SEMI-216139 format. One record per residue: x, y, z of N, C-alpha, C in turn; residue in one letter. Coordinates in pm, whole numbers, plus 50000, padded with zeros to 5 digits. Layout:
N
XYZXYZXYZa...
This chain:
622
430746696532330431686681432281431576674632382m432266661832304431726649832441433066648732539s433656658032537434746658532593434836656032779a435546651232827435906646132972435056662933065t434996671333047434736687733090435506690033172g437156692033086438256704833200437766713333146a437886725933215438036737933209439346744433164n440266738933184441896739833101442016738732973t442796751632911443226748332768444396736232761p444256726332668445326715932648446606721032621l446836731032611448106735532528448446745432698n449986745832688450286755632827449766764932823k449296775032942449216788932916449936798632914q449326806032815450506817332766450916829232886v452196828432928452416836333015451936853132976p451586854233148451056867333108451976878333135p452316894933155453046898633155453066900533358a454996904433365455156900633522455046913233570k455076913233710455316925333769455516923733930q457066933033957456986930734111456316935334196e455736923034283455246927934392455736936734504a455376947834540455816960734662456036947534781p457386948834807457036946134931457326924534942g457606926134805458176908934793459766903134779t460266915534830462136909834768462106911934641g461496918534540461996916534440461276904934335g460506893334413459666888534341458946890634270k458406881934175457726886534067456136879034057e455236886734030454036884234041453146886933949r452366869933896451576878633793450186886533737f450446895333658449526908533653449016899133568v447266896133495446726893633421446296908633292y446046904433209445576914733106444446919533155q443436917833244442266923733260442526930733352d443666927633412444096936033575444386951433524d444856959333444445096965833337443896978233426e444176992433462443306999733490443337008833368l441867008033335441517011833191441147028133253m441747036733141441737050233151441197060633084e440167055333014439137057932897438237068932962r438187075432901437117086332909435707080732992e435207091233026433027084333098432687082432961f432237075032941431617066332839430107069732817d429037080032777428017075932827427037069832759w427907061232632427157054832525426987040632630g427527035632742427517026432826426377027032909q425737042532905424207041232992423547036332877l423447035632760422367035932641422577020732652r423567016132666423866999632693422816994732805r423526995632854422516995133021421356995433003l420627003032975419347008632925418787000632828g419386992032750418616985432635418546971732735a418546973332846418326955432931417006961132984y416746972833015415146979433026414386979232946l414766979232831413666978832723412596970032729k413106956632777411716941832780410506944532866p410726957532969409906959933088409676968333071y409956980232974409566992832936408106994632968r407196985132927406076984832900405116980533018k406016978433082405146972533216405626988533351q407196989433272407446999433400406247009233347m406417017033226405907035033204404537037533210l403177028733214402287034233272402087034533448p402537018633505402547020933613403367026933732i404517028633631405987032533755405567051833718i405447053333580405237070133564403697076833630l402857063933631401597075833709401967070233898l402537066533950403037065334096403807075834113a405227074033991406017088634011405057104534025m404297102933901403997116133939402777113434055l401847108434101401167111034168401977113134342l403037103534321403717108234458404867123334473g405057122934376405507138734328404917150234389t403827147934339402517158434275402027159834517i401827149134546401397147634662402127159134786a403927152534741404827157634832404927172234767k404647176534709405117194034663403727201834735l402567193634717401667204134704401337204834885a402267195234993401727194535157402597208235168i403957214435139404267227035210403537238535186p402877239235067401767247134997400517248535122f400257234835091398917239735207399647243735338l400227238935378401067249035543400747261735568i401507263535398401687282035424400437288135410g399487278335311398247288535318397577283735438y397237280535520397147273435648397707284435746a398587287735711399397299535847398567308635780i399007312135674398307325535633397087329435600d396517319335620394767320235576393597317535709n394327307335805393247297835870394407299036008a394727301636045395897303836182395667317536204i396117323236112396567339736066394757348936169t393987338236104392717348336107391607335236211d392117327936229391727316136354390197307736276g390767309536156389247295636096390017283836103k388967276036214389537263436282388687252636159q387247258836034386827248236017388147246735904k388757255035835389337252835713390587248035763l391417250135875392467244835941392027232135973l391347227135948390877211235998390617208235859f390377210335752390007209435598391097207335545s392367216935578393157214435498394367204935575i394337202735715394717192535799394197175835738a393177175135702392037169135625393077159735470g393377173835414393487171435315395097164535319g395937169035439397187168835405397487147135433m396397147735574396577134335571396257125435422v395127128035372395267120135244396027119035139v397047134135174398067135735072399367126835085l399457121735266400227113835293400517101435285y398817100935284398627083935259399127076435130f398487086434992398827090334870400267085434841i401337098734931402737095734835402897078034940q402677076135110402997063935122402977052335022w401837051634939401147040434922401527042834737f402037043434689402567047934557404027048434553v404757056234670405887051634683406397036634701n405377032534830405667016434865405057009234732n404537010334671403687006334492405677005134429y405937014334409406967017634278407997010034363r408707012134538409697005834567409596988434527i408546984134545408516962834541408596968334377r407556973834304407616969934174409206974334144y409516985234113411146983934063412266969734141l412106965634214412726957634281412726947634236n411156943734186411206932234101411556933233956m411626943033893411976945633764413996948833740i414516953333887415506950633862416176940633895g415916933133977416396918433951416396908733840q415116914433759414666908433613416086910233547n416116923633546417196927733467418826922333499v419026928633623419856918433693420466902033653i419206896433643418826882033622419706881833462y419226891633356419406891433215420706894633227d421446906433260423016905533212423586899933257l423556888233437424566881333470424316870433362r423176869833297423096855533194423426859233071q423346866733002423966874632861425346872432881d426066876233046427856877933059428056861533023l427366851233120427736841133165427896832332983f426656832932911426216828132822427636833632692k428196844632694428876852632592430446843932626h430426844932825432656840732816431936824932797i430726816132790430966801732792431446799032610q430856813532569431516810632341432766815232328q433226818632422434796825532386435946815132355l436846817032294438036812932249439006810432373s439496796232376440846793332448441236803632467f441966812932374442766823732385442216831232507r441186833332489440276845832588440786842732765f441106830432761441146822732920442756820132934f443126817832834444606820832873445526833132897d444576840232930445226851033024444376862033075k443246845933127442766853933223442906841233371r442806846133479442676838733617440946834833613p440606825133655439346821933665438856833433786a439296836033877439156844333991438506858433950g439316862333819439196878033757437646874933697s437376862933590436316861333529434986864633642i435026856533765434136852233859433806867033918l435106873933959434316884033999433906895833870v433706895333767433166901233623431576895033632r431166880333670430046875533681429466881433807i429846885233900429566882034057429706898034115t430356901734123430656913934175430206928734141n430976925433968430296939133899428986938933862d428806924733805427076931133818426086930833909v426816927134026425856931534149425566944334192n427206950734119427546964034194426706977934093s425636969133991424796974933925423296972033970l422536968734087421796967634075421046977534127q421516991034261421096995334300420957010734158d421337007234083421177014433955419847014033887l419136995133850418506989433833417346994733921f417486990733988416416990934131416077001634171t416337015034177416287026034200416637037534157n417977035634070418987047334016417907053933932g417287049533784416807055633708415547061233727v414487051433847413357061333808413697065733921v414367067734017414457079834134415037092134039n415887090633984416797107233858415367114933871v414517102633799412997112133716412397115233771l412307108033901411697116734022412217130034086i413637128034094414007138934143414467150134097d414497145633924414837161133868413567164533795s412157158433833410507164633802410677169733903i410937169434035410837172634146411447185434139q412807184934174413407196634122412817208234016l412517203933904411777211733827410407220533907i409917211733981408697219033992408517226734117g409787226134197409987235134327410647248634252i411677248434164412477257134103410917268034007i409897259933983409087268433916408217274734049a407967268534126406857273734252407937284834314i409267281734341409917289734398409577301534317l409987302034200410087316134102408417323634080l407747313534062406247320834066405777325334203t406357318134379405477326234455406717339434450l407917339134428408107349534434409817353634366n409747356634247410807356034132412467360134182f412047368134293414077376334314414277370534449k413027365934524413707352534634414207342034583l413627335734491413327324334451414827320834341g415387334234295416007335534223417607339434258l417497344934407418677343634485418917328634551a417887323134586418307314834639419107300134563i418727296634401419047291034366419747289734278i420497302034301421827306134204423107304934240v422947295234406423987289134412424537274334360t423617268334306423397258934243424297250834142v423997263634015425737254033950426827260733981p427577269234155428487271134176429207256834193v427797246534290427797237334314428427224234251m427387228134107428167218934040428907218533929f429417228933980430867229933895431547225333960f431857224134103432547224534210432797203634173v431217201534189431547186234197432017179334088s431757185133955431657182733841433327180333855g434107189633846435707185333875436397175333938k435627163634023435707156334102435327142134032l434657142133899434167133633818434887120733780r435857128433727437047118133641437947109133797r438207118633854438927112733994437937101534027t437357103034047435877092234177436047078534106i435937087433932435977073033849436437065633867r437787070933824439167059133776439487055333958i439307061334052439517056734217438597046334214a437307045634138436327030834167436967020434076w437457020833977437877014433889439117003233923q440337017133985441427009734100440707000234196d440017001634257439286996434356438546978634297v437946978934145437426970234119438536959434082r439476967534023441006959633974441376952234089v441716960134221442196951034341441736941934382k440106941934346439306932434403439496918834285t439616926734193439456909934088441346903434103s442446910534168443016904934186443116898334274r442606902934372442216893834547441776882634528i440366880834428439566870834386440396859134313n441496864734211442346854834145443336851434255s444056857634340444946847834395444406841634529h442856843234582442346832534681441736821034535l441556818834435440806814834367442646802534336a443546810734323444986804134284445206793834393e445046803034540445546794034664445176787434726s443836785634687443236774134713443086759534635i443436765934522443616753334413444856746834411q445766753934438447496749234508447936748434591g446416750534757446756743334847448016735234920i447816727034829448686714134851450166718534794k449816720634696451556727734701452266738434740v451586747334791451706759034911452056749335018t451426738035131451996739935229453086725935197q453176716135118454336708935058455326715735079a454806724435041457056737135025456616745035126f455866745935257455836753335351455536765835290t455036773035218455006788635175453606792935241q453426790535298451966792935365452256807735440e453866809435480453846824735540454186832835446k454886829835334455176837235212453696841635171e452346837735143451526834135116450096840835166n450856843435312449906856835415450696865335405i451856867735345452366878635368452226890335256v451876878835121451806886935034450206890935006y449156877635050447786882035016447106897835118f448596896835259448196907535318448526923735287d449306918335172450196934035106448556939135003q448186926134921447256932034833445616933434923m445666929435033444366932035091444356949735165n445546950635247445716962035255445956973635148s446846970235044445906978734888445176979034870a444176970734846442896973134819441806980734970n442086978335070441536988235178442267002835154r443187005235134443657015935142442407025135013k442907018934909442047021134764440867025234776l440007014034863438667019534904438597030034976w439647033235122439377046135165438987056735122d440227055534971440427066234913439287070734778k438817059634746437287063434676436297069734754a435887061834889434757064134964435497078035012s436407082135055436927098435102436417109535001t436987103934860436227113934734434737113734714l434157100834758432687102034724431977110334853n432997112634946431727119235085432297136335095q432797134134982432817153534968431767157134853t431137151334824429647156334758429147162534839f429077154034992427927157935117428317169735148g429347172735160429337186635218429427198535107p429557191934976429657203834888428397207334894i427307198834909425987196534893425547208035004i425747203135127425767207035247425597223435269e427357228235218427087243935180426657250235139l426267242635024425607250134949423917256834978t423467244335052422847242235111422657253435238a423647255335341423947265435419423837280535352a424437281735261424267294935200423097300535148i422067290235063420677293435014420027297635149g420147289135226419157293535383419247307035440t420647308335460420807319535482420527334935345c420517330935288420157338735173418717343235179v418147329635230416377333035237416057338535353l416937338235450416047346035568416907355835552f417957357235565418237374735489417217385735413w416917375435320416737384035234414927381635229y414847368235254413457370835275412547377535431g413327377835527413247394535632413107401135567s413397411835476413727418335429412507420935385h411687412335306410567410835240409457408235311l409657405835398408547403135528408597424235576i409217424635566409417438235650409057450135593q408817446835409408737457135326407197454035289t406697443135366405317436135272405187431435144g406407428135104406257415534990405997405234964a406327403735123406217381735134405587382135297l404927369835270403907371635416405117358335478t404107358135620404757348335691404437332235642i403487333935584403397318235519404117312735422g404427326235270404867326135187406907318435225l406727322235344408527319235422408487308235471l407097305035512407367290635568407657278935407y406557281735294406837280035188408257273335106m408897288635169410247289835081410947281935146f410907281535297411757277835365411827257035351a410357252735361409767241435261410487238635199n410297244335080410487237434972412157237234956y412557246335046414317242934999414847232135025l414297231335182414867217635241414537208935165g413127206735087412957197434963413487195934859n414227212134843414977213934715415867205634735f416787208034831418637200634865418387187834869w416947180534899416967164834898417087158334783e416397162534692416667156234570418287157634522p418637174434532420247175334470420877166434529i420997164334695421607153634760421577139134726n420357137634668420227119934650420607121134467r420487129234407421357129234283423087129434291l423307138334447424717134234400425417116634473g424427112534553425007103034587424227090334441q423237096034406423237084234243424217082934193m424727102934164425887099034069426897093334098y427437093734262428347085634299428347064634261q426877066834324426627051434223426957050034101a426827062134023426967054533851427937053633836m428717064233879430107064833880430477045933926l430377046634071430367030134093430357021934010i429257025433952428367013933793429307012433725a429017026133695430617023433548431327018833544m432307019033663433297012333643432886998233636s432366996533713431996974533705430956979033505s430446984433484430276983333349430766977633227s432056990533225433466992133148433736976233174e434076970033273434586960533306433876944933241r432386944733270431346940533154431516938233050i431156955332980431486953032869432556952732774f433796951432854434966950232809435086930532729e434396921332860433876910132811433146909932693f432056916632680430956912332623431396917232484m432766929032445433016933232392433986922632326d434176909432367435516903432323434936889832222e435396890932118434886881532028435436871432000k435056860331967435586845331991436766845331888p438006840231875438866840531759438586830931715t437936819631785437256812031648436026808931651v435956818231564434036816031517433516809031411g432156809931373431566805231262431116810131147e431796808431125431226815230934429626815130948k429186825430864428486830530876427076817830772p427906805430683427256799530664427776789730662n427936786130788428436771530817427846759330846a428056752430793426746739030789426966730830899k425736720430892426406708331043426836697630945e427586694231041428346683231005428026668630995l427656664130880427046654630897427946643530973p427376629631029428036618931069429246614030974p430286613631054431406613830962432196599431008i433226594830888433806582530888434836582431005t435666593731010436646597431091437996599331036g438046601830883439176604030823439726618530867s441236615930908440996633030958442876638030847i443096647330834444096649230750444766669230770k445666666930805446216681030856447536684230707l447176696930659448166699930569448686712330574e449976709830605451076721430597450626730730704n450416723630852450096732630937450616739331022i450826756131012451176760931115450896771231203v451286769031330450106773831401451456782331534f450956794031598451686803831709450546801331811e450796801131965450016808632026450426821932060y452106822332090452446838332081452846841431923e452666855431900453426857231734454786856731733k455186849931655456716848431662457136835631723g456426828031763456916817931821456166803431780r456176799331651455706787531612455546776331736p454006766331765454356757031799453926748831726a453796748231564453656741831504454596746031347l454976737731317455856740831162455386734131064r454386735330933454396731130892453876715830884g453466711730975453006694431031451766694130921v452256680830859451306672030770451246656830804s449746650730804449656643630841448816639330858l448646625830841446876618430763446296605430884q445566606130956444806595830956443806588030892a443276576130854442846569230785441066565130877k440276563830804439106562030885439276550130985a438956553431172439676539831267440826532631254g441686540631213443076539331266443636546431379q444256543431477444536544531589446026549331589s446266564131606447246572731575447876575531729i448956576731757449976575231882450926587031825a450676605531934451296614131920452836607532032l453876607432001455066607632113456166621432064v456416618132199457666638932146458006639532297g459196647532304459126655832391458166667232470h458556672232602457326680432649457426694532549t456696700432483456526709632426456906706532267g456766699332247457366690632074455656695431974s454366700932068453036697731955452436687531974g452506682832039451276667432050450036675332107k449896680332227448856688932255447996699832132s448766700732117448806715531975447846709831811t448516698231853447936692231716446426685631761i446136681831922444516680831984443566690931958i444436704531987443846715032028443206720331873n443786717331769443406725731645442616712031605l442816699931595441586687831539440166690431609l440186696531758438786699731844438506712131791c439486722331748438886738431655439046746531794r439706743431919440206751032016440476761431966f441816764131868441996770031801442456768031646y442366774831592442736779031455444216779131407d444426772231308446116777331204446266788731168p447166791331199447656806231100447686803630972v448636789130898448676784030785448136769130771e447836770530651447056753630630446076750230715g445556740330694443956733630714443956721130763q443066719730847442336705930930441446703330862v441336690130780440516683430695439606675030815l438526670330806437706657730824437046653130740i436896637930699436186632830582436436646330446d437976649730421438056656730298437136672930312g436796674330423436656688130412437126696130530q437396712130495437566716630589436606721630765d437596718530839436726721530935436156731930979i436596742330929436076758230942434796760830892r434486746530779433256752230698431806745230777d432826740230915431156736130987430916740531079f429276739331219429286745531312430346739431413t430636745931533431246741531660430496727131672l429886731631758428806719231803428586710631717q428146709131605427856697131525429366686831504s430676700031514431906687931447432946686931611l432486688931728432526685131878431856677731945r430566675531921429886664631950430336652431888s431386656131800431666641631743433096636931782q433586643831848434986642331924434626640132036v435686630032130435546626832268436936628732322g436996634632399438286636432503438466632232652i440046627432655440176619332790440966627532827v441656635732938442576640332898443106637133064l444746639033089445086634233247444566645333378q444676653233353443776661833434442356670333454d441896655633454440246653933437439506662833523t438296663133466437576677433578436366668633623f436296669233765434976663533823434026676233874i432686677933848431886687333853431166684434025f431106691334117429816688734141428626682634158s428056668634211426846665734209426996650934212g426046642334170426756624834184427516618734080s428046610634104428906600834032428016599833848i426606595433904426086593633817425716606633680r425736617333747425506631133680426706632533582d428036632033654429356636833583429466626033486n429216607833462429396603033356428306607733312i427036611433296426196613633224426736631033188r427056634833199427676645433132427956648532982f428606631532967428896629732856427896633132696g426666623832783425616625432712424126627032766r423326636332805422676646032898421156631832877l420976630632752419976614932766420236603332820d421726601332786421666588332823421026579132975a420536568532955419796562233059420736560233188t420286553833273421466549733396421746533233340d420406526033272421916512833205423246517833143m423056528333067423966530932951424996535533012e424626542833166425666549633224426366533533314v426096532533339426276517933408427426512333313e426506506833179427266503633145428796509433093a428766520132995429616526832990431136529633111a430256528533245431056524133354432056511033380a431306501833348431746486333332432566487833225r432416486333134433326489533010435096499033014a434976506233113435836511433176436596506433272v435736499233354436456489133542436126501033601y435296510233543435016515633705433776512233808a432706503033745431516500333804431966493433974h433336484033920433596477334085433926488034207d435026504134204434876507934268433636519234308f432596521934233431676530534241430496525034315i430016506734275429486500634369430176502234524a431636500034520431546495834647431376513534741g431036523234677430976535734768429436532734819l429246546634925428286543735002426806541334976p426566555234826425796553034765425526552934628d427036541834616427256543534477427076549234356g425816546434232426506560434139425496570234227y424756570234305424536584834368424896591934472d426976585534498427666591734562427976610534547t427336618934642428086630934590429686631934608q429896638534516431596640734533431076656634499v432446660934577432496673734566433546683134450e433836695034442434286699634329435536694434334e435906688234187436946685334098437146671634200r436176665134271435756649434259437026648334373g437866650434475438536655334581438426643234710n437336639534678436976626734760437476614434700v437456618134571437496604234500439066603834456l440346594734467441526593534371441806599434271s443186599034242443396604534082442746595533996m442796582734026443096572133913441266569233910g440826570734004439406569034011438746578733916q439316593533964438416607933871439046605433699r439726596133661440036593633551439106579233478q439186576733539438196569033525436666570233440l436026577133503434976582533537435266591433403i435946597033377436396608333306436276595433165s437076587833188436716577833076435566569333030f434626569433115433526561633124432276573033075a432836588833077431986601333013432126599032889r433456597932839434146600732725433276591232616a433276579832695433046568032596431406569232606l430386572232705429346572332711428826579432587l429636590632538429396600132436429126591632269a429656583532309429946575032181430556585332074d431656590432070432386598231990432506588431834p432666599331730433146589131596434926591431611r435816602431682436966606731658436966606131854v438246596931875438546594032023439816601432069l439636609232158441016616232180441286612432335i443136603732347443186599632425444686609032502l444226618232625445546627532616446256622832705d447366611032721447756609232864446886599232962e445886597532880444406592632944444726578533093a445846575533035446486563533207447256564433254t447226580433227448816584933336448636576333476a447476578533543447316579433686446466569533702s446446559133633445626544333702446436534133646i446826525233792447516516833838447456502933707d449016500733645448906487633570448296475933568t447446474133677446276461333612445496466533562e444896479433601443636482733540444206487133428t445096493733387445676496633248445426491333183e445786473033203445766460033137444676462333058l443556464133159441856462933160441486471133071r441726482633048441196493132998441936489532835i443006487032811443756484332703443136472632604q442726464132710441776452232639440596457232627e440056466232686438336469032654438566483132551a439786491032501440056495232404440146487732293l440636473432242440546471232163439026469732064k438366463832170436766465432134435806475132087a436346491532194435756499432201436386508532080l437626508332017437996520231936437846512831792l437266499731777436976494731661435666502731593v436106511631475435266518731394435466535431429g436386536731511436516548631575438076556531515r437836568031501439816572531480440136573331606t441376572231647442076577531799442846582231799s443136592431860444686600731860445046599432022f445936593232027446396587832198447456594332196i448076609432345449066606732347449556605532462i450716599832504451466589632582452826597032601a453176595632741454826595432765455316582232823h454296570632880454526557032879453916545232725r455366549132659455576543632533454846529032559l454896518832655454556505232607453206506432608s452246517732583450856519332599450576518332446t451596521532369450946529232250451466518132129i452226511932148453236500432081452676494231969r451256491132022449756485231928449036492831809n449456510231824448606518831740449176514931611a447976519331479448476517231375449576533931302d449646536531394450526553231339451336553931459k452486558931433452926561931557453886576231530i453596592231543454386600331476455056606131628i455806612631583457026615831657457166633031609v457266644231699456936655631713458426658431825m459086667831731460146674531762460226693431750d459756698631839459706711631849459216715731738h457886715331723457046718331657456896709931485g457736702531458458276691531336457616677531355r456896673231263456616658931230458216657131245l458636642731322460196642531258460376626831199m458886620331251459216604331163457536599631223e456786589531172456106581631141456236564531064e455256557931126454936544531127454766538531245g454826521731188454106516031331455526516231371s455496508131525456356505231624457386498531577h456996489031537458356475631476459376489331310d458516492531260459356501831209459566513631236e459376519331329460376530431385461406527831513l461046516531537462636503731606463406502231496m462936498331366464036493331287465016504531218q463946515331242464776530531151465936534931280h465396531331404466476538231483466846551131522k465696559731484465576575231475465686577331614g464496588731632464216596331751463596583631854i462696583331805461616568231829462226560131902y463096556531878463776542531947464826548732017y465486563432011466166565432143465056569932259g463876571632256462906579332384462926562832456l462256556332340461886537732370463156535332503v464446535532389465566527032475465946537132615e465546548732603465666558832717464686554532873a463376555132747462646551032895462656532932968q463216523832871463456513732891464236513233015y465446519932990466906519833130466156529333258r465076536433204464766546433301463646535133402f462646531333359461976519933435461776507433361l462606504533307462746483833306461376483133197g460526494433093459626489133025460156476732918d459816467832853459486458032782459896466632654a460936465232529461096475732397460046466232335v
C-alpha cells in the first residue's frame, strides 16, 4: 500500500494477558500469547515438514552424499578387520611382506575416509545453509502476509526471535544431522552384523546392554524437550523486553526508572540462565548413560572373550577386532544420542516456527478475488459493526458516505472509533457486520494489493527506515525518478530542510529517523504518501507535529493536491478541518453528527462543544 510505512496498527493494541513478575512487589508484567509454554506431545510430523525443505536438493544430495557416505563407512569398518587379520596372519607368523601390504591398504582406506568425509561436510554445509535460507525466507514472507490481529498480541522482539534464533537452532540439523544419522545407523548395522558373524555368542553378549540404554534415555525425552521449550520461551521474553526497553529508553530515563528496569531484566536473565543450566544438565545425562553401557559391554568383552581364547574358540586378532569394533560401536551411539539432543532442541524451535507458519491471516482474499480497477474514490460504509475483542464493540452500526473527491474529517474523543474506520477502509481488519464499498463494490471482492495500492496514509507516529532520505520518500513508489521524489518533497515544503542537510537527499538516517526532528520525519512521511499518487488519501493526525507556519503552507498545498482525490482526515486540532466537505463526529463507536463546519456549529451539538472547549483551552479561532 502507499502508506507511510508504519509498522504499528492504527488501533490501540489489544491488551495481552497479565502475569505477576516474581520479585517485583506485585507489579504486573505483560505475558504475550506466544510466551505460553507448549505442552504438546513430540510431533514427528514436524520432521516431515522440515524434511520437505530438503526435497529441492535431493537430486544434488542423494547420488553424491550417498556414495561418499557408503565409501566412508566401508573404509572405516574395513580398517579394524585388516588390523585383526594382520595380528593373526602376519605379525604372529612374521610375514613382513603381507604386513606391509596390509599397512599400505590401510593407508589407502584412511585417505579414502578423509577425502569423502571432507567433501561430504563441505557439500552438506552448503546445502544446509540453502535450506536455512529457504526456511527463514518462507517464515518472513508468511509473517509479512499476516493480518494486524497477529501483531496486536505479539511484541516485535518475540517475532524477531522466531526468525533469527529459532531458525538458526535448526542449522546443525540440516547441515549435519540428517546425513550423520544415516551414516551412524549404517555403521551400527554394519558393526552388529560383523560382530555376530565373527562370533555370534560374544557379539550377542556385548550388544544385549543396548536396549537397556535406549529404554533409560527414552524416559528423559519429554523432560528434555519441555526444558528446551521453556528456554526458548524465556529467551523470547528477554528479546521482547530488550526491544521494548530500547524503544522506550527516553520514557525510562525521563521517569528515572532505570533501576527498576535493570532489576527486572536481571530477574529475567537469571531465570533464563537457571533454565538453560537445567536443560543442559538433562542433556548431559545421555553421556554418562552411554559411557556406563559401554563400560559394561567392555567388561563383558574381556571377561567372556578371555574365556573363549582359553578354550581356543577365539584368537587374539579376533579379540582385537571385537575391542576395536566395540569402540566404534559406542561412538555412533554417542553421536546419535547427541543428535537426539540436538533434535529435541531443534524440535522445540520448529514447534515455535510452525506455530507462526500455521497462522492464517484473519483478513484474507477470496479464491476468485479480482484486481481493483482504477477507482473514482466513492466510499460507503453500511451498518458497520466491529470489535477488536469479542463482546467489546469498537463500532456500532456505523453508516457513512463519501463522494468521489470529497474531504471527510473524523473527529471525536480518544477511543471513539475514528482510527477503526480507517483500519476497515484499508482492510487491515474486516467488519463483524456490514460492508465497506468503494465505487459501489465490496472491498472484500478485490485483492489486497490492488486495494491498498490506491490508498495512501500519513500517520501521526510516522516510521522512517534506515537508509537515505531519498529512499524513504521513494518507498511510496519504488519506480519514481529523483525528480519526482524532489517534486513530492517540494510540494509538502520538505525540500528546504532536506537541501540543508550535509548530503541532501542522500543523507543517511538511522532506524526510525532519530537524527531528524518529529516534524521533519512527518514531512518525509507526507512526501512519501503523495509520491504514491493515491486515489484515496488518509491523514491521521498528519500535521500534529508540524509547526503552525509549516502547517499553513501544507494546507495551501493540500487544496491543490486533494483535488480529484477522496480524503479522510483525523484531527484533534479542529481548526485544521473547518474546510472539510463533511465532518463526521464519533462517540463511543457511534456516528453522532455529520455535516459541514458551519452546519454543525449552528446545530450546537457535540461538535460545537468540542470546538468551544478547544477554543477556551488553546485560544483557537472558532
